[in-house]
C-alpha positions, -999 to +999 in steps of 0.1 A: +742+240-721+717+267-712+731+294-690+712+305-659+710+342-653+721+358-621+686+369-613+673+333-615+701+321-592+692+348-567+655+338-569+662+301-564+685+309-535+659+331-519+632+304-523+655+277-507+663+301-479+626+308-473+618+271-472+646+264-447+635+293-425+599+281-425+609+245-416+634+257-390+608+281-374+582+253-372+608+229-359+617+253-331+580+257-323+578+219-319+558+211-350+567+185-376+556+196-411+562+162-426+537+143-404+499+146-402+482+157-370+448+157-355+432+187-338+413+185-304+398+212-283+396+220-246+379+250-229+392+264-196+381+292-173+417+303-169+448+289-187+473+304-161+498+316-187+494+288-213+507+300-246+510+287-282+537+261-288+535+247-252+538+209-254+511+183-252+524+153-232+513+117-229+531+094-204+560+119-203+564+120-241+558+151-263+531+141-288+519+175-299+517+212-291+492+240-283+483+254-317+459+282-307+443+299-277+411+319-282+393+341-257+355+336-259+340+367-243+305+356-253+310+326-230+321+344-199+358+350-210+365+313-213+396+302-232+393+277-260+426+258-266+434+240-298+457+210-294+476+196-323+483+159-317+503+134-339+480+115-363+492+081-352+481+087-315+447+071-308+426+092-285+396+073-269+364+089-256+366+102-221+402+115-224+411+144-201+433+174-210+450+183-178+465+218-175+497+214-154+530+231-145+560+223-167+585+225-137+598+247-109+609+275-133+573+281-146+557+273-179+526+253-187+518+221-206+488+199-214+489+163-201+466+138-217+449+112-195+435+086-219+400+073-212+390+036-209+364+036-237+368+015-268+353+044-289+380+065-305+376+103-310+380+118-344+399+150-352+379+181-340+365+165-309+364+182-275+384+168-246+374+170-209+393+200-194+408+196-159+435+214-139+464+199-119+472+218-088+506+234-095+536+238-073+531+275-068+495+269-056+507+242-032+534+265-019+509+293-015+485+272+005+513+260+028+531+294+031+502+316+040+493+297+072+530+294+081+534+331+077+504+338+099+518+314+126+552+331+123+537+365+128+519+354+160+551+337+171+571+369+167+545+389+187+546+363+215+584+365+215+582+403+217+560+400+248+583+375+264+613+397+258+595+426+274+586+405+304+622+393+307+635+429+307+611+437+336+622+406+355+659+415+349+654+450+363+637+436+394+665+410+399+692+436+397+680+450+431+680+416+448+713+404+433+732+409+465+706+391+486+707+361+462+745+360+464+743+359+502+717+331+502+738+311+477+769+315+499+749+304+530+735+274+512+770+264+501+781+265+538+751+245+548+757+218+522+793+215+532+784+211+569+757+185+562+782+166+540+808+165+568+782+154+594+770+126+571+805+114+564+813+113+601+781+094+609+788+068+582+824+064+595+812+059+631+786+033+622+807+015+596+816-014+619+779-018+629+768-017+593+793-044+584+781-066+613+745-062+602+754-071+566+773-102+577+744-113+600+720-109+571+742-131+549+744-158+576+706-157+582+699-160+545+723-190+543+706-207+572+672-201+557+684-218+525+697-248+544+665-250+563+645-250+531+666-278+517+659-299+548+621-292+548+616-302+512+622-340+519+601-339+550+572-323+532+575-350+505+574-377+532+544-362+549+525-361+516+533-398+510+522-408+545+489-389+541+483-406+508+490-440+524+466-433+553+438-422+529+444-454+509+443-476+541+410-460+553+393-465+520+405-502+518+392-510+553+358-494+545+356-513+513+365-546+530+339-540+558+312-532+532+320-563+513+317-585+544+283-570+552+271-577+517+284-613+518+265-618+551+233-603+538+236-625+507+239-656+529+208-646+550+188-640+518+199-674+504+189-691+537+155-675+536+150-685+500+159-721+510+135-722+539+161-724+566+154-712+601+121-699+616+119-670+592+126-693+562+099-718+573+074-690+578+082-679+542+082-713+526+057-734+548+020-724+546+008-746+574+011-718+599-012-697+577-037-726+574-037-732+611-041-695+619-070-693+595-087-723+610-082-709+645-096-676+635-127-693+621-133-714+653-128-682+674-154-665+652-179-694+658-172-693+695-179-656+697-212-661+678-222-689+701-213-669+731-234-640+719-264-662+711-262-685+742-243-667+769-259-690+795-240-719+781-209-704+794-221-683+824-249-700+844-260-682+875-289-696+895-299-682+928-322-711+938-301-738+921-324-745+892-308-759+861-317-748+827-309-766+795-287-746+772-297-742+736-279-762+710-244-750+700-240-733+667-220-752+642 
C-alpha cells in the first residue's frame, strides 16, 4: 500500500477546505452553484440602496439574486442591474422588474411581474424597470403635511393661551362682582321656585276639576260618535233609495210616452183618423187639384169677360156676354 506524505495530506485538506468555503460563501449569498441560471438586465435612475445579493422574488418566492450593479456615467449616472434567475423559470416578454422595499427594517429587493406575452425572453434580455413606492416614501408624504398642520396648530394654541391669560387677569378684578351676581341669582331662583310651588298648590283642586271635566267630555264625544255612525249609514241608504225611485219614475214615464207615440205612428200608418186618411187617401189631393184648376179657369174668364159677372147699365140696355172660356 502506497503511503501518502504529510505534505499531500495537507494539500488535499486545504483543497477540500477551499471548496467548502467557496460553496458556503455562495450559499450565504443566496446562489446555488449546482443549478444553472439565466441573466437579465434592468436599468434604473436610482436603486435606493440596492446591493449585490439582494433577492429576486416572484409571487413571494426567492428565484434569484442581484448579481451585479454598474454605474453608467456615460448615460446620465444610470445604474444597470444584472439579475441572476433560476434557469427553470420562464420569463415572457413584457415582464417588469419592480424595485421594492424588503420590509419595515429597510433593504431592497426586485419583484418580477410576468408579462402576458407568449414569447419567452432568452438569457441576456432587458426587463422593463419600474419602482414600487416604498413605505418610507409613503410615510414621508403623509408626515410632512401632518407636521406642517401640527406647527400651525401649536401656533394657534399659543395665541389662545395668551388670550386666556389676558381674560383671566381681567376677570380677577371682577370676581367679587360675579360672586355677588351669582348669590343674587340663587336667591331669585329660590323665591321663584317657592312662588311657583304655592301657585300650583292653590290651583291644584281647580286643575283636577278641569282634568276630570276633559275626561268626561271626551267620553261623551266618543258615545256621540258611536250614535252618529248608524244614523249616517241610514241617511246614506235613504238617499240611495230616493235616487233609485226618481230614476225609476222617470224611466217609466219615458216608456209610456214612447208606447203612446208608437201607437199614434201605427194608427197613421194604418190610415186611422183624419191624419191617417189624409196620409193614405189621395182623393183630397185630387179634389183640391181639380178645384184649383176650375178656380184658375174662373179667374181667366173673369179677366177676359168681366161684364159677364158685373153688368152695369145706366139706361137699362142689355148686352150679350162673350162665350165662356172652357
